[in-house]
C-alpha positions as CSV (number, residue, x, y, z in Angstrom):
1,X,-39.9,-4.9,68.7
2,X,-36.4,-3.2,68.5
3,X,-35.0,-1.4,71.5
4,X,-35.0,1.9,69.5
5,X,-38.8,1.3,68.6
6,X,-39.6,0.7,72.4
7,X,-37.6,3.8,73.4
8,X,-39.7,6.0,70.9
9,X,-42.9,4.5,72.1
10,X,-42.0,5.1,75.8
11,X,-41.3,8.8,74.8
12,X,-44.6,9.0,72.8
13,X,-46.5,7.7,75.8
14,X,-45.1,10.5,78.0
15,X,-45.7,13.0,75.3
16,X,-49.3,12.2,74.6
17,X,-50.2,10.9,78.1
18,X,-48.7,13.7,80.2
19,X,-47.2,16.5,78.2
20,X,-50.1,17.4,75.9
21,X,-53.4,18.5,77.6
22,X,-55.2,19.7,74.4
23,X,-54.6,20.0,70.6
24,X,-53.4,23.6,71.3
25,X,-50.3,22.2,72.9
26,X,-49.0,20.8,69.6
27,X,-46.2,22.7,67.8
28,X,-47.7,22.6,64.4
29,X,-51.3,23.2,63.1
30,X,-51.8,19.6,62.4
31,X,-54.8,19.2,64.7
32,X,-56.5,22.5,63.7
33,X,-55.5,22.9,59.9
34,X,-58.1,23.8,57.3
35,X,-59.7,20.6,55.8
36,X,-61.6,20.5,52.6
37,X,-63.6,17.5,53.3
38,X,-67.1,18.1,54.7
39,X,-68.8,15.7,57.2
40,X,-72.1,14.0,56.2
41,X,-75.2,15.0,58.0
42,X,-75.1,12.0,60.3
43,X,-71.5,12.5,61.2
44,X,-71.9,16.2,61.9
45,X,-75.0,15.3,64.2
46,X,-72.8,12.6,65.9
47,X,-69.9,15.0,66.3
48,X,-72.0,17.5,68.2
49,X,-72.9,14.8,70.8
50,X,-69.3,14.1,71.8
51,X,-68.3,15.1,75.3
52,X,-66.1,18.3,75.5
53,X,-63.3,16.7,77.3
54,X,-63.0,13.9,74.6
55,X,-62.9,16.6,71.9
56,X,-60.3,18.6,73.7
57,X,-57.9,15.8,73.9
58,X,-58.1,15.1,70.0
59,X,-54.9,15.2,68.2
60,X,-55.9,14.0,64.7
61,X,-55.0,15.5,61.5
62,X,-57.9,14.8,59.2
63,X,-61.3,13.2,59.1
64,X,-61.8,9.4,59.2
65,X,-65.4,8.7,58.6
66,X,-65.9,6.7,55.4
67,X,-69.4,6.1,54.1
68,X,-71.8,3.2,54.5
69,X,-70.9,2.2,58.1
70,X,-74.3,0.7,59.2
71,X,-73.8,-2.5,61.1
72,X,-70.1,-2.6,60.5
73,X,-67.3,-3.9,62.7
74,X,-64.8,-1.1,62.9
75,X,-61.2,-0.8,64.5
76,X,-59.6,2.5,65.2
77,X,-55.8,2.2,65.4
78,X,-54.5,4.8,67.9
79,X,-57.8,5.8,69.2
80,X,-56.6,8.4,71.8
81,X,-59.3,10.1,73.6
82,X,-61.9,8.2,71.6
83,X,-63.4,11.1,69.6
84,X,-63.4,9.3,66.3
85,X,-64.5,6.1,67.9
86,X,-67.6,7.7,69.5
87,X,-68.6,9.3,66.1
88,X,-68.1,6.0,64.5
89,X,-70.1,4.2,67.3
90,X,-73.1,6.5,66.5
91,X,-72.9,5.7,62.7
92,X,-72.4,2.0,62.9
93,X,-75.6,1.8,65.0
94,X,-76.7,-0.7,67.6
95,X,-75.9,-3.7,65.3
96,X,-72.4,-2.6,64.7
97,X,-69.3,-2.4,66.9
98,X,-66.3,-0.2,67.4
99,X,-63.0,-1.0,69.0
100,X,-60.4,1.4,69.8
101,X,-56.8,0.4,70.6
102,X,-54.2,2.8,71.9
103,X,-50.8,2.3,73.7
104,X,-51.3,5.3,76.2
105,X,-52.9,4.4,79.5
106,X,-54.1,8.1,80.2
107,X,-55.9,8.3,76.7
108,X,-57.6,4.9,77.1
109,X,-58.8,5.7,80.7
110,X,-60.1,9.0,79.4
111,X,-62.0,7.2,76.4
112,X,-63.4,4.6,78.7
113,X,-64.7,7.3,81.2
114,X,-67.4,8.4,78.7
115,X,-68.7,5.1,77.4
116,X,-72.1,5.2,79.4
117,X,-72.3,8.9,78.6
118,X,-72.2,8.4,74.9
119,X,-74.4,5.2,75.0
120,X,-77.1,7.5,76.7
121,X,-76.6,10.4,74.2
122,X,-76.9,8.0,71.2
123,X,-80.0,6.2,72.6
124,X,-78.5,2.8,72.5
125,X,-79.8,0.0,74.9
126,X,-76.4,-1.5,75.0
127,X,-73.0,-0.2,74.5
128,X,-71.3,-0.9,71.1
129,X,-67.8,0.3,71.8
130,X,-64.7,-0.8,73.7
131,X,-61.2,0.7,74.4
132,X,-58.1,-1.5,74.5
133,X,-54.6,-0.8,75.7
134,X,-52.2,-2.2,73.2
135,X,-49.7,-1.6,70.3
136,X,-50.9,-1.3,66.9
137,X,-47.7,-3.2,65.7
138,X,-48.9,-6.1,67.8
139,X,-52.7,-6.3,67.6
140,X,-52.7,-10.0,68.2
141,X,-50.9,-9.5,71.4
142,X,-53.7,-6.9,72.5
143,X,-56.5,-9.7,71.9
144,X,-57.6,-8.2,68.5
145,X,-59.0,-11.1,66.3
146,X,-57.8,-11.5,62.8
147,X,-60.2,-11.4,59.8
148,X,-62.8,-9.8,61.9
149,X,-63.1,-6.1,61.0
150,X,-65.0,-4.5,57.9
151,X,-63.3,-1.2,58.3
152,X,-60.1,0.0,59.9
153,X,-59.5,3.7,60.6
154,X,-56.6,5.6,61.9
155,X,-56.0,9.4,62.6
156,X,-52.5,10.9,62.5
157,X,-51.0,7.9,64.4
158,X,-49.1,5.9,61.9
159,X,-46.6,8.6,61.5
160,X,-45.7,8.1,65.3
161,X,-44.9,4.5,64.7
162,X,-41.3,3.2,64.1
163,X,-42.3,0.2,62.3
164,X,-44.8,1.1,59.8
165,X,-44.6,-2.2,57.8
166,X,-45.6,-4.2,61.0
167,X,-48.7,-1.8,61.4
168,X,-50.0,-2.3,57.9
169,X,-49.1,-6.0,58.1
170,X,-51.4,-6.4,61.2
171,X,-54.0,-4.3,59.5
172,X,-54.1,-6.8,56.6
173,X,-54.5,-9.6,59.0
174,X,-57.4,-8.2,61.0
175,X,-59.5,-7.0,58.0
176,X,-62.0,-9.3,56.4
177,X,-61.6,-10.0,52.6
178,X,-63.2,-6.8,51.0
179,X,-62.4,-4.9,54.2
180,X,-61.1,-1.4,54.0
181,X,-58.4,0.7,55.7
182,X,-59.4,4.5,55.8
183,X,-56.9,6.7,57.5
184,X,-55.4,10.2,57.7
185,X,-51.8,10.6,58.3
186,X,-48.8,13.0,57.9
187,X,-46.5,12.8,54.8
188,X,-43.2,14.1,53.9
189,X,-42.3,15.6,50.5
190,X,-39.0,13.6,50.4
191,X,-37.6,10.7,52.5
192,X,-36.8,12.1,56.1
193,X,-33.2,12.2,57.3
194,X,-32.3,9.8,59.9
195,X,-31.0,12.4,62.1
196,X,-34.4,13.8,62.4
197,X,-35.6,10.6,63.9
198,X,-33.3,11.0,67.0
199,X,-35.4,14.2,68.2
200,X,-38.2,13.3,70.6
201,X,-40.1,16.4,69.9
202,X,-40.1,15.8,66.1
203,X,-41.3,12.2,66.9
204,X,-44.1,13.6,69.1
205,X,-45.3,15.9,66.5
206,X,-45.3,13.3,63.8
207,X,-42.6,14.9,61.7
208,X,-39.6,12.6,62.1
209,X,-41.7,9.5,61.5
210,X,-43.7,10.8,58.5
211,X,-43.5,8.6,55.5
212,X,-42.4,9.9,52.1
213,X,-45.7,9.7,50.4
214,X,-44.5,7.4,47.6
215,X,-43.2,4.9,50.1
216,X,-46.8,4.4,51.3
217,X,-47.9,3.1,47.9
218,X,-45.2,0.6,47.5
219,X,-45.5,-0.6,51.2
220,X,-49.1,-1.4,51.1
221,X,-49.1,-3.0,47.7
222,X,-46.1,-5.2,48.7
223,X,-48.3,-6.5,51.7
224,X,-51.3,-7.3,49.4
225,X,-53.6,-4.4,49.5
226,X,-55.1,-2.6,46.5
227,X,-53.5,0.6,45.2
228,X,-54.4,3.3,47.5
229,X,-57.0,5.9,46.6
230,X,-56.3,9.5,47.8
231,X,-59.4,11.0,49.4
232,X,-58.3,14.4,50.7
233,X,-55.1,16.5,51.6
234,X,-54.0,19.7,53.1
235,X,-50.7,21.4,53.7
236,X,-49.2,21.4,57.3
237,X,-47.5,24.5,58.5
238,X,-44.7,24.5,61.0
239,X,-44.8,27.9,63.1
240,X,-41.9,27.4,65.6
241,X,-38.6,28.6,64.2
242,X,-36.5,25.9,65.8
243,X,-38.6,23.1,64.3
244,X,-38.4,24.7,60.9
245,X,-34.6,24.8,61.2
246,X,-34.5,21.1,62.1
247,X,-36.8,20.0,59.2
248,X,-35.0,22.2,56.6
249,X,-36.4,21.7,53.0
250,X,-38.8,18.8,54.0
251,X,-42.4,19.8,53.5
252,X,-45.3,18.2,55.1
253,X,-49.0,17.5,54.3
254,X,-51.7,15.5,55.8
255,X,-53.5,12.9,53.5
256,X,-56.6,10.7,53.7
257,X,-56.1,7.5,51.9
258,X,-58.3,4.4,51.4
259,X,-57.2,0.9,50.2
260,X,-58.8,-2.7,50.4
261,X,-58.0,-6.2,51.1
262,X,-59.0,-8.0,47.9
263,X,-59.2,-11.7,47.0
264,X,-56.2,-12.8,45.0
265,X,-58.1,-14.5,42.3
266,X,-60.0,-11.4,41.2
267,X,-60.3,-10.2,37.5
268,X,-58.3,-7.4,36.2
269,X,-60.7,-6.5,33.5
270,X,-62.4,-3.1,33.5
271,X,-66.1,-2.6,34.1
272,X,-69.1,-0.1,34.2
273,X,-70.1,0.7,37.6
274,X,-73.5,2.3,38.3
275,X,-74.1,3.7,41.7
276,X,-77.7,3.2,43.0
277,X,-77.8,6.2,45.2
278,X,-78.5,4.0,48.3
279,X,-75.7,5.1,50.7
280,X,-77.0,7.2,53.6
281,X,-76.3,10.9,53.2
282,X,-75.1,10.4,49.6
283,X,-78.3,9.8,47.7
284,X,-77.3,11.8,44.6
285,X,-73.7,11.1,44.3
286,X,-70.9,9.2,46.1
287,X,-67.4,10.9,46.1
288,X,-65.2,7.9,46.4
289,X,-61.8,9.6,46.2
290,X,-60.3,12.7,44.5
291,X,-60.5,11.1,41.0
292,X,-63.7,9.0,41.1
293,X,-67.2,10.5,41.6
294,X,-70.2,8.2,41.0
295,X,-73.6,10.0,40.3
296,X,-76.8,8.0,40.8
297,X,-77.7,6.0,38.0
298,X,-75.0,7.0,35.7
299,X,-72.5,4.4,34.5
300,X,-68.9,5.0,35.0
301,X,-66.0,3.2,33.4
302,X,-63.5,1.9,36.0
303,X,-60.4,-0.3,35.9
304,X,-60.3,-3.8,37.0
305,X,-58.9,-3.1,40.5
306,X,-61.7,-0.6,41.4
307,X,-64.3,-3.0,39.9
308,X,-63.1,-5.7,42.2
309,X,-63.3,-3.1,45.0
310,X,-66.8,-2.3,44.4
311,X,-67.8,-6.0,44.0
312,X,-66.1,-7.4,47.1
313,X,-66.4,-4.7,49.6
314,X,-69.3,-3.3,51.7
315,X,-70.2,-1.2,48.7
316,X,-71.2,-4.2,46.7
317,X,-75.0,-3.6,47.4
318,X,-74.8,-0.1,46.4
319,X,-73.4,-0.6,42.9
320,X,-74.2,-2.6,39.6
321,X,-71.0,-3.7,38.1
322,X,-71.0,-4.9,34.6
323,X,-68.4,-6.1,32.1
324,X,-66.9,-3.5,29.9
325,X,-65.5,-4.5,26.6
326,X,-63.9,-1.2,26.2
327,X,-60.4,-0.4,27.1
328,X,-60.1,1.4,30.5
329,X,-56.7,3.1,30.6
330,X,-54.5,2.2,33.6
331,X,-52.0,4.9,34.7
332,X,-48.5,3.6,34.2
333,X,-45.0,4.8,33.9
334,X,-43.3,7.7,35.7
335,X,-46.6,9.7,36.1
336,X,-48.7,6.7,37.2
337,X,-49.0,8.0,40.9
338,X,-49.1,11.8,40.4
339,X,-52.9,11.6,41.3
340,X,-51.9,10.1,44.6
341,X,-49.5,13.0,45.6
342,X,-51.2,14.8,48.7
343,X,-49.1,17.9,47.9
344,X,-50.5,18.3,44.5
345,X,-54.1,17.7,45.8
346,X,-53.6,20.1,48.8
347,X,-52.4,22.7,46.2
348,X,-55.5,22.1,44.1
349,X,-57.9,22.2,46.9
350,X,-56.2,25.4,48.3
351,X,-56.0,27.1,45.1
352,X,-52.2,27.4,45.4
353,X,-49.6,27.3,42.6
354,X,-49.2,23.6,41.9
355,X,-45.7,22.3,41.8
356,X,-44.6,18.6,41.8
357,X,-42.0,18.8,44.6
358,X,-39.5,21.1,46.3
359,X,-36.9,20.1,43.7
360,X,-38.9,21.7,41.1
361,X,-39.6,25.2,42.6
362,X,-38.9,26.9,39.3
363,X,-40.7,24.4,37.3
364,X,-44.5,24.5,38.1
365,X,-46.4,21.0,37.5
366,X,-47.9,21.3,34.2
367,X,-51.5,20.1,34.5
368,X,-53.0,19.5,31.0
369,X,-56.3,17.9,30.6
370,X,-57.0,15.8,27.6
371,X,-60.2,14.2,26.6
372,X,-60.2,10.6,25.3
373,X,-63.3,8.9,23.8
374,X,-63.4,5.2,23.7
375,X,-66.6,3.3,23.0
376,X,-68.6,6.4,23.9
377,X,-66.7,7.1,27.2
378,X,-65.5,10.6,28.0
379,X,-62.5,10.6,30.4
380,X,-60.2,13.4,31.7
381,X,-56.7,12.4,32.1
382,X,-54.5,14.6,34.2
383,X,-50.6,14.4,33.7
384,X,-47.9,16.0,35.4
385,X,-44.1,16.3,35.7
386,X,-42.4,13.5,37.7
387,X,-42.3,14.3,41.4
């Protein structure tokens, strides 16, 4: 780890371990901003059982509770006070296991303090959770086994890491084939100026280290993951004038993405995917991301990559995936990642004026819907100006 990276991590340990006592101490509304994703019944019930002190020391920016977690092995990167871990502990059940890893000693000790409390609240005979102190860029050094986990989550932590490629590379190693990374983080509307990265407060708030959202896509694909799927997004507002002056024209949004570790020899052919309605709390439909919603017993045309996700991940038992001789359009060219832009989705969910980027303030993103019919398929294609 570079000397600069070590310095930043030391500052963050102090920031989150000693300076911040609750989410109200943050300078932005990251931890309390409006979200447009509702928790399932089971997750809502679990959330109500979490100890108040654990919730008070929560600094996340989204919801990281994916579906179909029963009996899964889950790892939380940057688990903090353990709030998400305890919710996930309830959802994986007594046959599953949750591991939280965080570099801040105070946060790890706080999370460990309530292991027995939540075990009793959940009615488990044995605990199914552990908290480890370590760096998410070096999970092997923290004793985390490779090829072990079904699901990896993270909540507004990767934006705090100086070496994001190392984080995602470790994530790839620790996931089983078919495993999923499901996480919320902060993103910038453009590459962040290097000068901002010298400010300790901006690092602590996640602003200096936020990825330009397009960089996430290229980075994870380079490491072997599937194309990310955007689940939810919302705008981040900065209230303090001095921080606004420093960040300038850069805008920020939180985004929840999911992507998968897929076999290298998978087929790239499209398929029909039919949801069985068997995922707990999602019996009528499963909202996979902001583009794909699967209704029970209704065949949906998917491209080859998503077909492979559904066949090799923990969702395999919940879907019937059959060959499709029809052409399934794959987004390509300058517009191909428009549907993965968290700023556009935040605009849409917040009923705001939709614009593709700060550089197009006078040219609203033109969303036009065209319907194509191929082999009986009805499909909406959304296009927008390049951002």
